[in-house]
Each structure stands twice: as C-alpha cells, then as structure tokens.
C-alpha positions as CSV (number, residue, x, y, z in Angstrom):
1,M,-19.5,-14.8,-98.4
2,L,-20.6,-18.0,-100.0
3,G,-17.8,-17.8,-102.5
4,I,-15.2,-17.5,-99.7
5,E,-16.7,-20.5,-97.9
6,I,-16.5,-22.6,-101.1
7,L,-13.0,-21.5,-101.8
8,F,-11.8,-22.4,-98.3
9,L,-13.6,-25.7,-98.4
10,I,-11.1,-27.0,-100.9
11,P,-8.0,-27.1,-98.6
12,F,-10.2,-28.5,-95.8
13,T,-11.3,-31.4,-98.1
14,L,-7.7,-32.0,-99.3
15,K,-6.6,-32.5,-95.7
16,L,-9.6,-34.5,-94.6
17,K,-7.5,-37.6,-93.9
18,L,-5.6,-35.8,-91.2
19,F,-8.7,-34.9,-89.1
20,D,-9.6,-36.5,-85.8
21,K,-13.3,-36.9,-84.8
22,E,-13.6,-33.4,-83.4
23,Q,-12.1,-31.8,-86.5
24,R,-14.4,-33.9,-88.8
25,L,-17.4,-32.4,-87.0
26,I,-16.1,-28.9,-87.8
27,Y,-15.6,-30.1,-91.4
28,I,-19.3,-31.3,-91.5
29,Y,-20.4,-28.0,-90.0
30,F,-18.4,-26.2,-92.7
31,L,-20.1,-28.3,-95.4
32,S,-23.5,-27.6,-93.9
33,A,-22.7,-23.8,-94.0
34,V,-22.0,-24.1,-97.7
35,F,-25.2,-26.1,-98.4
36,Y,-27.1,-23.5,-96.2
37,G,-25.7,-20.6,-98.3
38,I,-26.5,-22.3,-101.7
39,G,-29.9,-23.4,-100.5
40,C,-30.9,-20.0,-99.3
41,E,-29.8,-18.3,-102.5
42,V,-31.7,-20.8,-104.6
43,L,-34.9,-20.6,-102.5
44,A,-34.8,-16.8,-102.4
45,R,-34.7,-16.7,-106.2
46,L,-37.3,-19.4,-106.8
47,I,-40.0,-18.6,-104.2
48,G,-38.8,-15.4,-102.6
49,N,-38.7,-16.9,-99.1
50,N,-35.9,-19.0,-97.6
51,M,-36.9,-18.8,-93.9
52,P,-38.0,-22.5,-93.6
53,L,-34.5,-23.6,-94.7
54,I,-32.8,-21.1,-92.4
55,S,-34.6,-22.4,-89.4
56,C,-34.0,-26.1,-90.2
57,M,-30.4,-25.6,-91.0
58,M,-29.8,-23.7,-87.8
59,L,-31.2,-26.7,-86.0
60,V,-29.0,-29.1,-88.0
61,Q,-25.9,-27.0,-87.2
62,F,-26.9,-26.9,-83.6
63,Y,-26.9,-30.7,-83.5
64,I,-23.5,-30.8,-85.2
65,L,-21.9,-28.3,-82.9
66,S,-23.4,-29.9,-79.8
67,L,-21.7,-33.1,-80.8
68,F,-18.5,-31.2,-81.2
69,Y,-18.8,-29.7,-77.7
70,L,-19.7,-33.1,-76.3
71,R,-16.3,-34.3,-77.5
72,V,-14.2,-31.3,-76.4
73,L,-15.8,-30.3,-73.1
74,K,-15.0,-32.4,-70.1
75,G,-17.1,-33.6,-67.2
76,E,-20.1,-35.8,-66.9
77,A,-22.3,-33.0,-65.7
78,M,-21.4,-30.9,-68.7
79,H,-22.2,-33.8,-71.1
80,K,-25.6,-34.3,-69.4
81,T,-26.3,-30.6,-69.7
82,I,-25.5,-30.6,-73.4
83,K,-27.8,-33.5,-74.0
84,V,-30.6,-31.9,-72.1
85,L,-30.2,-28.6,-74.0
86,L,-30.3,-30.5,-77.3
87,G,-33.8,-31.7,-76.3
88,V,-34.8,-28.3,-75.0
89,C,-33.7,-26.5,-78.1
90,T,-35.5,-29.1,-80.3
91,V,-38.8,-28.4,-78.5
92,I,-38.2,-24.6,-78.8
93,F,-37.6,-25.1,-82.5
94,L,-40.8,-27.0,-83.0
95,L,-42.9,-24.5,-81.0
96,D,-41.3,-21.5,-82.8
97,F,-41.4,-23.1,-86.3
98,I,-45.0,-24.5,-86.1
99,W,-46.8,-22.1,-83.7
100,L,-45.0,-19.0,-82.3
101,E,-43.5,-17.3,-85.3
102,G,-44.2,-19.8,-88.1
103,P,-42.2,-21.4,-90.9
104,M,-42.3,-18.5,-93.2
105,H,-40.8,-16.0,-90.7
106,F,-37.4,-15.8,-89.1
107,N,-37.5,-17.9,-85.9
108,S,-35.8,-15.4,-83.7
109,I,-36.8,-17.2,-80.4
110,F,-35.2,-20.5,-81.4
111,I,-32.2,-19.1,-83.3
112,S,-31.3,-16.6,-80.5
113,T,-31.6,-19.3,-77.9
114,R,-29.4,-21.6,-79.9
115,G,-26.8,-18.8,-80.4
116,F,-26.7,-17.9,-76.8
117,I,-26.1,-21.6,-75.8
118,L,-23.3,-21.9,-78.3
119,I,-21.7,-18.7,-77.0
120,V,-21.7,-20.2,-73.5
121,Y,-20.2,-23.5,-74.7
122,A,-17.4,-21.6,-76.4
123,I,-16.6,-19.6,-73.3
124,I,-16.6,-22.7,-71.1
125,F,-14.2,-24.3,-73.5
126,F,-11.8,-21.3,-73.5
127,L,-11.8,-21.5,-69.7
128,Q,-11.2,-25.2,-69.8
129,L,-8.2,-24.8,-72.0
130,M,-6.7,-22.1,-69.8
131,R,-7.1,-24.3,-66.7
132,D,-5.9,-27.5,-68.4
133,E,-3.0,-28.7,-66.2
134,S,-1.9,-31.3,-68.7
135,L,-1.3,-28.6,-71.3
136,I,0.6,-26.5,-68.8
137,E,2.8,-29.5,-67.7
138,R,3.7,-30.2,-71.3
139,S,4.3,-26.5,-72.1
140,I,1.7,-26.5,-74.8
141,F,0.2,-23.1,-75.7
142,I,-3.5,-23.2,-76.3
143,N,-3.1,-21.2,-79.5
144,S,-1.1,-24.1,-81.0
145,L,-4.2,-26.3,-80.8
146,P,-6.4,-26.5,-83.9
147,V,-9.5,-26.8,-81.7
148,F,-8.7,-23.5,-80.1
149,W,-9.0,-21.7,-83.4
150,F,-12.2,-23.6,-84.4
151,N,-13.8,-22.6,-81.2
152,A,-12.6,-19.0,-81.7
153,G,-14.3,-19.0,-85.1
154,L,-17.6,-20.3,-83.7
155,F,-17.4,-17.8,-80.8
156,V,-16.9,-14.8,-83.0
157,E,-19.6,-15.8,-85.5
158,N,-22.2,-16.5,-82.8
159,C,-21.4,-13.4,-80.8
160,C,-21.6,-11.1,-83.8
161,S,-24.8,-12.6,-85.3
162,F,-26.6,-12.7,-82.0
163,M,-28.1,-9.2,-82.3
164,L,-29.3,-9.8,-85.8
165,N,-30.8,-13.1,-84.8
166,L,-32.6,-11.5,-81.8
167,S,-34.1,-8.7,-83.8
168,F,-34.5,-10.0,-87.3
169,N,-38.2,-11.0,-87.0
170,I,-39.0,-7.5,-85.6
171,I,-37.1,-5.9,-88.5
172,Q,-38.8,-8.3,-91.0
173,Q,-42.3,-7.4,-89.8
174,G,-41.7,-3.8,-89.0
175,G,-41.7,-2.5,-92.6
176,P,-39.1,-0.1,-94.2
177,G,-38.8,2.3,-91.3
178,E,-35.5,4.2,-91.2
179,V,-34.6,3.1,-87.7
180,L,-35.3,-0.5,-88.5
181,L,-33.4,-0.3,-91.8
182,S,-30.4,1.2,-90.1
183,M,-30.5,-1.5,-87.4
184,Y,-30.6,-4.2,-90.1
185,R,-27.7,-2.7,-92.0
186,I,-25.5,-2.5,-88.9
187,T,-26.3,-6.0,-87.6
188,A,-26.2,-7.6,-91.0
189,A,-22.8,-6.1,-91.8
190,L,-21.5,-7.2,-88.4
191,T,-22.8,-10.8,-89.1
192,W,-21.2,-10.8,-92.6
193,I,-17.8,-9.6,-91.3
194,A,-18.0,-12.2,-88.5
195,G,-18.6,-15.0,-91.1
196,I,-15.5,-14.0,-92.9
197,I,-13.5,-13.9,-89.7
198,Q,-14.8,-17.3,-88.8
199,V,-13.6,-18.8,-92.1
200,F,-10.1,-17.3,-91.6
201,L,-9.9,-18.6,-88.0
202,F,-11.0,-22.1,-89.2
203,Y,-8.2,-21.9,-91.8
204,I,-5.6,-21.0,-89.1
205,G,-6.9,-24.1,-87.3
206,L,-6.4,-26.1,-90.4
207,Q,-2.8,-25.0,-90.6
208,K,-2.2,-26.1,-87.0
209,I,-3.5,-29.6,-88.0
210,K,-0.9,-29.7,-90.8
211,K,1.9,-28.8,-88.4
212,A,0.7,-31.3,-85.8
213,K,0.5,-34.1,-88.3
214,A,3.7,-33.3,-90.2
C-alpha cells in the first residue's frame, strides 16, 4: 500500500501548480499519509510499537481534513460546527492518548470518533453537491468536479476502516483467539482495499483538474 501511495504522489507533485487551496489540502493529506506509512514501518522495526505515531498522525490528518471541509462545505452553522468538533476531538484525543487507552495502545475511542465525523462530513458534502443549484443551472455534472472524487476517496476509506478502528484495541488486547484473529483479517483486508480505492479515486480527481485547467 505504501508503495502505491508513493508512486501516485509523483503525478500529484508534478501538477501541484494547478491546485487551488482545497486541492492543496488534499495534497498535504496525501503527503501526511505517505509520512504516516513510512513512520509506522520504521517504528515497528525499531521498537516494535508504532501506536503513538498512529494516534498523533490521525489527529494531524483530522486537522487537515477539517480545514478541507471548512472550505468546501457551505453555511456559517456548518463552519462553526466543524470548529467546535475540532476542539472536541482534540480533547478526546488527549484523554484517550494520556489516560483512557494510553499512548502504547491503539486509541480506538478517538480514532473511531474521528472517522465517524469525517464520514458525516463526506455525506453532507455529497448532499450539498446534489442540491447545488448553481451547478444545475450551468449543467455541470458533479462527477466532473475534482473535489467530488477527493471526497469520494475520503468517504470510502473512512467507511471501510471504521470497523477496524472501532475494534482494534479489543483485538490487540484479546490475544490470538480464532474469532478475534478472523475479525482482524477481515477488517484489515477491507481497510487495505479501501486505501487502494482511495488512491485511485484521488487520481481520477487529479485527472479532472488537468482537464479543468487545460
């Protein structure tokens, strides 16, 4: 998966000058995902535990994606909600990381909360696009918009990883039981597949940028 992300990072970097502010945030998110993957691999090999990095990077990515949705979602009430949830999730992260589950374990409470919020943002944005009268008046199909594909990638990845995020700490602490092992294999495979789908959806979005700017 990391190799695929690094490979697809090349065309994104080459087209960086074409990006608007929303698209640059997706590029920063993509960069963070590559750093996250490399860092997790290095820590796993060096000290055998990459959980602190996972939790911290999940928080960093939540900040990046919250800024993305602040720009693409409309309405003052929505903007205030996003800002409030940024603070709420930061508090949940600190409680989970320091006290509830600890830095050396997967922070399922924070990461699941984060994932659920991002899923809701993605759904709201899909609904916003479908109801956007300015797009209808100009006969613009939503699947011609780069941001539609970026949002679709985020939605797929967060939906498919949600069950693994919700249950991973239980799996981690439950030992090598057959049921827990099967649960891990299924949810991990789904998350891995979703990550690949996300990268390809991002690439489709990149192609839409090239057409729009041509």
